C-alpha positions as CSV (number, residue, x, y, z in Angstrom):
1,X,0.4,17.1,64.6
2,X,-2.5,19.2,63.4
3,X,-4.5,16.0,62.6
4,X,-4.1,14.8,66.2
5,X,-5.2,18.2,67.4
6,X,-8.4,18.0,65.3
7,X,-9.0,14.4,66.5
8,X,-8.8,15.5,70.2
9,X,-10.9,18.5,69.5
10,X,-13.6,16.4,67.7
11,X,-13.6,13.9,70.5
12,X,-13.9,16.7,73.1
13,X,-16.8,18.2,71.3
14,X,-18.5,14.9,70.8
15,X,-18.1,13.8,74.4
16,X,-19.2,17.2,75.7
17,X,-22.3,17.2,73.5
18,X,-23.0,13.6,74.6
19,X,-22.7,14.7,78.2
20,X,-25.2,17.5,77.9
21,X,-27.7,15.7,75.6
22,X,-27.7,12.3,77.3
23,X,-31.0,11.4,79.1
24,X,-29.2,9.0,81.5
25,X,-27.2,10.6,84.3
26,X,-24.7,7.7,84.5
27,X,-24.1,7.9,80.8
28,X,-23.6,11.6,81.1
29,X,-21.0,11.1,83.8
30,X,-19.2,8.5,81.7
31,X,-19.2,10.8,78.7
32,X,-17.8,13.5,80.9
33,X,-14.8,11.2,81.8
34,X,-14.2,10.9,78.0
35,X,-14.1,14.7,77.6
36,X,-11.6,14.9,80.5
37,X,-9.4,12.5,78.7
38,X,-9.7,14.5,75.5
39,X,-8.7,17.7,77.4
40,X,-5.6,15.8,78.8
41,X,-4.7,14.9,75.2
42,X,-4.8,18.6,74.2
43,X,-2.6,19.4,77.2
44,X,-0.1,16.8,75.9
45,X,-0.1,18.5,72.5
46,X,0.7,21.8,74.3
47,X,3.7,20.2,75.9
48,X,2.1,20.5,79.3
49,X,2.6,17.0,80.5
50,X,2.1,17.9,84.2
51,X,-1.3,19.5,83.5
52,X,-2.3,16.4,81.5
53,X,-1.4,14.1,84.4
54,X,-3.2,16.3,86.9
55,X,-6.2,16.4,84.6
56,X,-6.3,12.6,84.5
57,X,-5.6,12.0,88.2
58,X,-7.7,14.8,89.6
59,X,-10.6,15.1,87.2
60,X,-10.9,11.5,85.9
61,X,-9.7,9.8,89.0
62,X,-11.5,11.8,91.6
63,X,-14.1,14.2,90.4
64,X,-15.7,12.0,87.7
65,X,-15.8,9.0,90.1
66,X,-17.3,11.2,92.8
67,X,-20.0,12.3,90.3
68,X,-20.8,8.7,89.3
69,X,-21.0,7.6,93.0
70,X,-23.0,10.6,93.9
71,X,-25.5,9.9,91.1
72,X,-25.7,6.3,92.0
73,X,-26.2,6.9,95.7
74,X,-28.7,9.8,95.6
75,X,-30.9,8.7,92.7
76,X,-34.4,8.0,93.8
77,X,-36.7,5.7,91.8
78,X,-36.1,5.3,88.1
79,X,-33.9,7.4,85.9
80,X,-36.9,8.9,84.1
81,X,-38.0,10.4,87.5
82,X,-34.7,12.1,87.9
83,X,-34.6,13.7,84.4
84,X,-37.7,15.9,84.5
85,X,-38.6,17.8,81.2
86,X,-37.0,21.2,80.9
87,X,-39.2,24.0,79.8
88,X,-36.2,26.4,79.4
89,X,-34.6,24.7,76.4
90,X,-35.0,27.6,74.1
91,X,-33.6,30.2,76.5
92,X,-30.7,27.9,77.3
93,X,-29.9,27.4,73.6
94,X,-30.2,31.1,72.9
95,X,-27.8,32.0,75.8
96,X,-25.4,29.2,74.6
97,X,-25.3,30.7,71.1
98,X,-24.8,34.2,72.4
99,X,-22.0,33.1,74.7
100,X,-20.3,31.2,71.9
101,X,-20.5,34.2,69.6
102,X,-19.0,36.4,72.3
103,X,-16.2,33.8,72.9
104,X,-15.4,33.7,69.1
105,X,-15.4,37.5,68.9
106,X,-13.0,37.8,71.8
107,X,-10.7,35.2,70.4
108,X,-10.7,36.9,67.0
109,X,-9.9,40.3,68.5
110,X,-7.1,39.0,70.7
111,X,-3.5,39.0,69.2
112,X,-1.4,36.1,70.4
113,X,2.4,36.5,70.4
114,X,4.3,33.8,68.6
115,X,6.0,31.5,71.1
116,X,9.7,31.7,71.2
117,X,10.4,28.6,73.2
118,X,8.4,25.7,74.7
119,X,6.2,26.8,77.6
120,X,7.1,23.8,79.7
121,X,10.7,22.6,80.1
122,X,11.8,19.1,80.6
123,X,12.7,19.6,84.3
124,X,9.4,21.3,85.3
125,X,7.7,18.2,86.6
126,X,10.8,17.3,88.6
127,X,11.0,20.8,90.0
128,X,7.2,20.8,90.9
129,X,7.6,17.4,92.6
130,X,10.6,18.5,94.6
131,X,8.9,21.7,95.7
132,X,5.7,19.9,96.6
133,X,7.4,17.2,98.7
134,X,10.0,19.5,100.4
135,X,8.7,23.0,100.9
136,X,5.0,22.1,101.1
137,X,5.3,18.6,102.6
138,X,3.1,19.4,105.6
139,X,0.3,20.9,103.5
140,X,0.5,17.9,101.1
141,X,0.2,15.4,104.0
142,X,-2.7,17.4,105.6
143,X,-4.5,17.4,102.3
144,X,-4.1,13.6,102.1
145,X,-5.6,13.2,105.6
146,X,-8.4,15.6,104.7
147,X,-9.3,13.6,101.6
148,X,-9.1,10.3,103.6
149,X,-11.6,11.7,106.2
150,X,-13.9,12.9,103.4
151,X,-13.9,9.4,101.8
152,X,-14.6,7.7,105.2
153,X,-17.4,10.2,105.8
154,X,-18.9,9.5,102.4
155,X,-18.8,5.8,103.0
156,X,-20.5,6.2,106.3
157,X,-23.2,8.4,104.9
158,X,-23.7,6.1,102.0
159,X,-24.2,3.1,104.2
160,X,-26.7,4.8,106.4
161,X,-29.1,5.6,103.5
162,X,-29.4,2.0,102.4
């Protein structure tokens, strides 16, 4: 189990670094999708299957695809023109190191209680689905209509720019 955790952690770090360090915006977006999948794998190891499925459906299925289409529709000229040189690399690196040090310090100073039972039960996904489709059915349908209107609007805007 620990080997799988280290595998997903290594993949997550590799994909995240690739996302940040890639010179091509489309490659960065695709590497971001890989990091979302690695996070979903970590959720599965934490026995949070619902969060893993939401991670895959929402982030990989919607957000990452939206970023890819946004990059492809708004890019002007070549990729080299869209990636201008950054003169604040040293400041960014320094602030990242300071943030990482503060994060490690806060984790070390925090005491975590030992879990007595699994966080997520076997019936949690069924209970969430029943609540979502009974008590919040109107909000769920309204959200679906809102997303449909947003997709249609994005298609219309994308067609007008060509």
